[in-house]
N, C-alpha and C positions, 0 to 999 in steps of 0.2 A: 088273904091278904089284899089291901084295902089298894086301890091305884094309886101308883106312886106319884106325888107332885113334883113334876120334874122341873119345873120352873122354881121351887124352893130349893130342890136341890142344886140347880146353880147356882141360885143366889146365895148360898151357904159355899157352894165350892170357891166362888170367888173371894167372899172373905176369906178363907182360909188360904188361898194363891196369894194374896195381898199380903197376908202373915206370914207366910212361909219365903215369900220373896225377899220382906226386912230380913228375914235369920239367913237367908243364902248372902245378900249384900254383905252383912254386917260381919259374916267370916273371912277370915282371911287365908286363902289357900297356900299361903307361903309356911305357914305355921301351924297349920292343921294337920293330923295323925291320920295316915292313909292306909289302906291295908289291900290287898289281892283275892279273887275269888275263884277264877278259871285259871289268871295267867296275869302277867305283867302290863296288860291292856285291860283287864276289868278288874277297874281299880272301886273300892268304896272309903270313903270318909267320913270321920266323924261327922258332918254338917248332914250327909245324907240321913244318916241313922237320928239324928234330933231331930231334923225336920218331921223324918216316917213319925215319931214319937208323938209330935204335937199333932202332924193330921190325924192319925188314928186317934189319940184324946179328943179332938174337937167333932168329928165323922162319929163315934161313937156317940156322945154327948147328945149329939143332935139328931141320930135316927140310930138308936140304939139295935132295933131289929135288923139292921142290912147286917148283909158280910162285908168282910174286909178282906182285901190281898194285896200286900204291900212289898214291892222288891226286896226290903231288907228284911221282913220277917217271911217270905215264902221258905219252903220246906220242899225240896225236889222230891217227886214221887208221892207226898202227903198232900197238898195242896191243891185244891180242884177249885173251879170253877163252876157253882150249880145255877140251874135256873132262877134262884133267889136274887133278889136284888144285892147286887154289891159294887161295893166302891173299890177299883182297881188303880194302884196309886205306885206313879214312881216319885220319890222325894227330888232328885235331880237326875234330870235326864241329860245325858251330856255330861258325866262326870269327868270326862279326860279333859274337856274343854275348860269347865270349870276350873280345875287345878292347874291349869294352864295359863288362865284368867285371859281365857279367848272368851269373848263375849255372846256365845250360842249354846245356852243352857236354860233349865226352863224346870217347871214343875208342870206333872202332869195330872190330873185329876180325873179319871173317867167312874162315871154310875155306869152299869149293863143290868140290863132287867131283861129275864129270860135269855140270857147269853147277847144281848142284841146292844152293841153300844149305845146309850140313850141320853146321856150329858156329858159334855166334853169341854172341860178347862184348861187351857194352858196357858201357862204366863212365862214370857223371859223377862227375871228383874233389871237385868245388865241393860235392857233395852225399854223397859217398862211398855212392853207388848205384849196384849191378852188379844187371844185367840178362845171364843166359846162356841158351844155349839148345843141345841135342845132337840130331840127327835121332833118333828114335825112343826118348830117352831124357826129354821134355818140355823146358821152361822155367821159369824161375825169377826173383824179385827176392831182393837180399840187400841191408838197409839197413845202413850203417854197416860195410861190407863190408871194408873194410881193418883193420880195429880186433882187437886179439889177445881170444881166448876172455875172458869175464870182463869183460870192460871196456868195456861195453855195444855188443858187436856184435850185430846184429840177427839176427833169425832168416831162413833160407833158406826163400824162401816161393813154393810152385808157382803158377805162371801157368794161367790167369787167377784174380784176387784173387779176384773174387766168382762164381767159378763162370761156368757156361756159360747164363746168362741170355738168354731170348730177345730180340731185337731187333724194335724196332718199325720206324716209317717216319720220315723225314727231319725230321716236327717234333719229335720227342722224342730226335734223333741230335745228338753231341754229336763234331763233326767237324775233325781238323785240317786247315788247307790252308797254302800256302805260295806268296808269291808269283814266288820264285827270284830268277836274277840276270839274266835275259833279260827287257829292260823295253819294248821293242817286238815288233811284227811280228804274226805271225799265231797263234802260240802264246801272246802277251802276251793279245791278243784273245778269245781262246779264255777263257782264265783269269778275265777281266776279267767276262764275258757271265757267266760260271757265278756268280761268287763274289756278281754282284748278284740272279742269279735264286735262288740260293741263299737269300739273304737276305730275298729279297720276298712279301711275303704271297701266300697261295695265291689269294685273290680275283682278283689283279692277274698272274695264272700264276706265282708263286713258289714254293718248297719251303718255306719258312716254318719254314726247317731251326732246330732246337733251339738252337744254338750253334755258334759257329766259333773256335777256337784256331790259333795259331800258335806253336808252342815255338822254328821258329828252327833244328831240328836235323832231319832227315830216320831217324836212328838211335834219338833219342828218342820222334820220333813215332808211332813203329814198337812201339816197346817201351810206349810208353802204351796202344797200341792192342792190344798183346796182354796187357798187363795187366788189360785192359778199363775203363780210365781213359777211353779215348777209342774211339767208336764206328766210325768211319773214318778214314781218311788219306789224301788228294787230293793227288800232284802230277806235276807234267812238268817236265824240266829235270834233274834229280840222277840221279848214277852210279850204278856198279855199287857202287862201296867206301861211297854213302851208305845203302845197303839192304842188302845180302848178309847181315852178322851180324844186325841187326833182321828181316830175313827171316825167319831161321832160328826165332828166337826167339817169332816169330810165331805161325807153323805150326806148332811145337809148343804151343803154347797153342791151337790150334784155329780159329787166324784162316786167312785168306785172302788171297791177295796174285792181283789180276787186274789187267788192264791198264785205265791211265786213259782210255784212248778207250773208246768205246761199243762192247760184243761181243765183247772180245775176254776169256772166261772163262781162257785160258792168254796167260800172259805170261814172257819172258826177264827176266834177274838184269842183262843189260844194255840194255833195252827203251828207259830213260830215260824210262817214262811209266808211273804206278803209281797202285793204288787198295786201300787194305788194309781189311778188313773184320775187326772183332774175333771171335773165338769165341764161339758162341751155339747154343744147344739148336735156335734155329728162326730164321727172317728173314733168312739172309744174302743168300741168292739176292734175294728181294724188295726189299730193302734197296739191294743194290749196282744192279739192274735200276732202281728209283726215283732213285738219282743219275747214272746214264746216262742217262736222261731229261731231267734238267735241262741235262746237257751237249747233250742232241740232237744236231744234225748237227756240232756241232766235232769237231775232230780236231787233236790235238796232234804236231808230227814234229819230233824231235832228232837232229843226227846225232853221229856219234861221232867 
């Protein structure tokens, strides 16, 4: 296969993201039908499904030779991400936020090539906030992104926003964590123990973390980390479509994605267990190892 024109793919994804954003904003969460997948907190709406159908049609028309993996068409144990160029799509990341009218939801559009996140577009239509990344070409944040020039359109700003300032230890870190939809079993226990230890005082063996946040969207967590607004993001249980786009944006901002389980400096796009650290001139390795030390012997294991 000929080399992929990543910039052309980026331009297509941005156009698709704006169209998806208009569909999301036009929906009335109080009147749309919802269903659940795993349990009551694992929600899917008719808007998720409609957006994915539109995205699928647009991307297959533009790049018919590329593979496609979408959250709403994923088949457990069947769907696989290969080395072929593959679009990996979450039509609404942050569906629980969406149905509550909480303005932290987005469309996440990623392209992986040889299983490496190579283009990422994440768009929050409620805030008209766009994050983009192209492998080898940097990543950017754009406020009021859908407006016409001269009508309040914001500047396209290279990430990270504050430069690659050094990282400190956990006591000065702002870290995003998520409970996820699995609320029992050993994976849940690892999270619960880690959350408690992160928050506890150092005198009692804790990490005395500077602050913990839960944005409710893996893609937006990764973009905030890429922007330098968060220092780290830890989660187990999410899928490739939650992280593929944000991973590219993070990497192009100098950030690093490692395993959410201790010791894994290399991890796969579909590993389902992730720890992201923002770009920094110093301190990435030390902060990752300190975080892994809080997890200790715990290990999360999620099936595909």
